[in-house]
N, C-alpha and C positions, 0 to 999 in steps of 0.2 A: 446500480445507481449509486453514486457517491452520497454519503451521509451529509457531508458539508461541501459546498462548492459555491463560489461566487457566480458561476455560470448558470445556476439554476433559476435566477431571476425570481426569487420568492419574496421580494420586497426588501426594504431597507434593513429590517431586523428579523431574519428568519429564525424561528425557534422550533425545536422539536424535543420531546421528552421520550427517552428510550430507557426502559428498565434494564438494569444490569444485575446479573447474578454473579456470585463468586466464580472465577474462572473465565468469565466472558472477556473478550478482547475487543479493543477499538483500534483500528488502523487508520492512520492519517499519512498521506503520501503526496509528494509533488507530482505534477504532470510530467516532469522530466523522467521519473521512474518508469512510467508505462510508455512513454514516448521514445525510450532508448531504442536505437535502430541497429539491426545487424548490418554486415557489410553490403548486403543487397538493398538496404534501405527499408526493410520491413520492421515496423514497430513491434515491441513486445506486446503492447495492447493492454487495455484496462481489464478485459475479461480474463486474460491469461494471468495477470497479476493477482486479481481477486481470487481466481481459482487456486492459485498457488498459496495465497495467504490463508485460505480456509482449509486447504489440504494438509498443511504442515502443523504438527502438534509439537509438544515438548516445551522445553524452557524457552521463554520469550526471546532471550538473547540468541539462541540457536535459530529460531524462526527468522529473526531479522537478518542474521548472517546468511542464512540459506536464500532468502529472497534477494538480498543484494548480490550474492554470488550468481544467482540465476540471471539477473539483469546484466552483470558483467560477462557471463558466458554468452548470452544472447548477442551482445555487442561484438564479441569475438575480436577484441583488440581495438575496435573503432571507438574513438573518444566520444563521450556523451556531449550532446548539444546543449544540455541544461543540467541543473543540479539533480542529483539522485538522493532524494530525501524520503525517509521512512521512519515513522514513529509508531510504535505499538505500545499500548497500555493494557494492563490486565487488572480486573477487579480482584482484590485480595479477599481471602476468607475473613469473615467477620469474627471478632473475638468477643 
């Protein structure tokens, strides 16, 4: 389930508090990223995107690059119908 979404119909000002510890990551992505289709018209899908996002570790830049590459490979040369946007943020160590 997405953490933030206008489609959730939670009211005009949905608010949630989630504790973050150092090293925790937050992913925000556009629907175009999981709706990218292969040449047969099959979407990458939210579940597959989320599974890939949680499976990849390492530097945050590498994770973003890996996920975007996965979407492009899935499309196999088919141009996207929408934007492919992904933002990952990581909680830094406290000093």
